[in-house]
N, C-alpha and C positions, 0 to 999 in steps of 0.2 A: 272359482280357481285366479289365483291372480298369477300376473309373469313368471315373477319368481319362484311362486311355491310350484309351477308345471313345473321350471326348469329344474326344482329339487327333485321332484318325481320320475324324471326322466334321468339324473344321475342315479339315482335308487333304484331303477330299475336294470341297470347295467351288473348291479352284483350279481344277479340271476338268486336262485336259491342256497348255493351252496360255495363255500368258503373254505379251500384247505386249508390244515393248519400251518405251514409255512406261512403263509398272508396274517392270518390270527394272530401270530408269533409277533409278525412288522408292525403291528397295528400296536398303536398306545388304551389304556384302557377307554378311553373316553371313545374313539375309533370304533372301537369294539361294540361299546354299549350302543352306539346309533344304527352303525351296520347294522348288528344283530334284531334290536326290534323294529328298523325298517323294515327289512327283508323278511321278518314275522309279519307286517302288515300293516303297522302301529302308522298311524298319521304323522306330520309333522306337528301338528299341534301335540297330538296325544305325548310326541319324545320328547317336544321342550318343556312339557308340564311333568311328566314322571321324574326327568335329570334335571329340571331347574334350567335350564340354559335355553337361549334367545335361540328365533331363527336364523337370526346372524352367524352365531358359533353353529350351528348345524349345518349351516351353508357352508362353512371354511371346516370344519372336521369333513365333509361329504370329498370335497376338494381332496385333502391330504389323504385320505383312505384311498380315494381312487387311485390315484398317483402310485401309493404303497402297492396296491395289488398290481399293478400294472407292471411296474418296476421288477416285480418279484416273476411274475411270468413270461417278461421278456426275456431276461434272466435266465430262468429257468429252461426256456424253448430253448436259446442258443448251448448251452453247456448239452441237452439230451441231444441236441443232432450232431454234435463235434462228438461226441463219447460213444454214438451208435454207431459210429464205423469202425470196425477191428487193425488193430494198428498195422500199417502195409511197412513191407522192406522200405527203409529211408533211413538218413543218418538223424539221430536222436532229437524229436521233438515235442510238442503239447502230448502229441496222441502216442509217445514215446520212440522205437527206433533203438537201432547200434549205436556204441560208440566203441571206440577203440584207441588204446596208447601205447607204444614202441617204446621198452621199457630198455632194451639191451638191440645188438645189434640184429640178434637174431630169433627176437622174442619178444610178443606181445600180448595186451591181455583187451579182451574181445566182450564185452555187455553184450546184452538186447534185453531189454525192458518190453513187455507189453501192457494193452490196456485192458480194462475188464470185460471188452469180446474179443480177446484174444487168447486161443489157446494153449493151452501149456507144453503139446506138442509143434506149436506150428512156432512158437518162440524159440525151442531148442531146435528146429530145424533151422532158424532165419540166422541163429547163432550160429550154427557149424558151417552157414554157406557163407557166415562173413568171413570167419575164419579162413575160409579154402580162398575168397576173395582177395584176402590180404593177401594171403602167403603170397598169389600168383601175382601180386602189384610192386610184392617188392623182389622179384625174381627168382624164387624160391619153389620148388615142386612137390615138397608136402609139409604136413603139420601134425604136431606128437600132442596132445593134450596132455598137462602137465598137473593139472587143478582146474579147481571149477568145481560150479555145480546151480541148482535153479531153487527159488525160493519162492513162495507162493502171500501175497498178503488180502487179505479180506476184509471188503468194506460193506455197508448196509445201505441199501435204498428204501425209504419208508415213502408207502404210499398211503398217505391218509384225509381222508374227508370229512365232515361235519357238516351238521346241519341243526337251525336252530327253532324252536317250534315255541310262540309266546302268544297270549292273550291279554287282552285289555276291556277293561270297561270304565266308563266315565259318567260325573257326578256334578253336577253344576260346575265349576270352574275347577274341579280338580279331577285327574286321570292317573289310576292304578291299574298294574299288571306285572305280567310274572315272563319269566323267559328258563325255557333248558335248552340247552347245546349239546348232542347226543354223534359221535363220532366211530368208526370203522377204519380200517386198514389192512395192508400187509406188509412187511418186511421181505426185502430180496435180497442174498448173500452175493455181494460182485467180488470173482479173485480174478486178480493180476499177478502175473508171474513174471519174474524176472530172472535170468542167467547169465551167466558169466564163464567166461573160462582162460587160462593161463596157455599160449601155446608157443612151443617154441619150432621154427622152422628152418627146413633142410634142401640140399640139393642132392639129385639123382634120384635111383630108386625104392617108394615105401618100403620097410621091411616088413615080411608077410606075415610074423610072428609078434607083432606091438598092437594089441587092441585097439591099442589109443592114437597109433598114425592113422593118418588119411590124406589121400592123394589128391591133391589138391583140384586138378583138373577133372578128373575123374567123379568128385565129390560137386562142382559145376554142373558138370552135364547129368548126372544125376537128380539132384536135387532141384535144378531150374525148370524142368517143366511140371512137376511135385508142384511147386512154390509162383510157379506161372514166371517165373521170369529167365531173362537172357543172359548168359554170361558176357554176352558182345555188348553189351549196351550199359552206357552208362550207369550209377546207379542213385536213385531219386536225391537231391539235397534235402537241408530240410525243412520244413511244412509250416 
């Protein structure tokens, strides 16, 4: 075996026996043909004869396929690492968080958005905590939620894998073969929740007969331990 063939064999071995659906979609038709036939065990000579391409073109195709494959795997790994963490209590960033806009002397629109790993209940508690925090920061004692709501968005994560089986035979200077690809996978729903509230802030004691009124200091003291937050510490900045 020549040094070139040995190098090509080593490159092909790195592909393993399974190529994910995303990786296959990222490849050109020629790249898929070469990769699938090589994975199925065909020799470089058989692939070249079957597809009518030279060893140099096979080498170039393998290099491009390898680059495409690792680009997808690295990008996917980074996204999974980032998305694998629930949204913390922070100013709105890549993983979500709170945002607020003062639209009047005593009125503020407060929002909190979570990622797919943050429950609906936690998103709502974070919002309430932020409303109390804003109220105290502006020098008021309690706030009333005048309007607001929570909405959820569903996206889907698919995990699909494919395997290829092939057979080939040769006679004289000709080679013949066939390949078959089969796959399986699962789809997982990912729920992302976002909530907002328009609040009006007041000074003095909270009216006892208004269910939409919250004492800011009491809310911070009660929710802080549940959310593992301290009202005496500055809130984290944008990630």
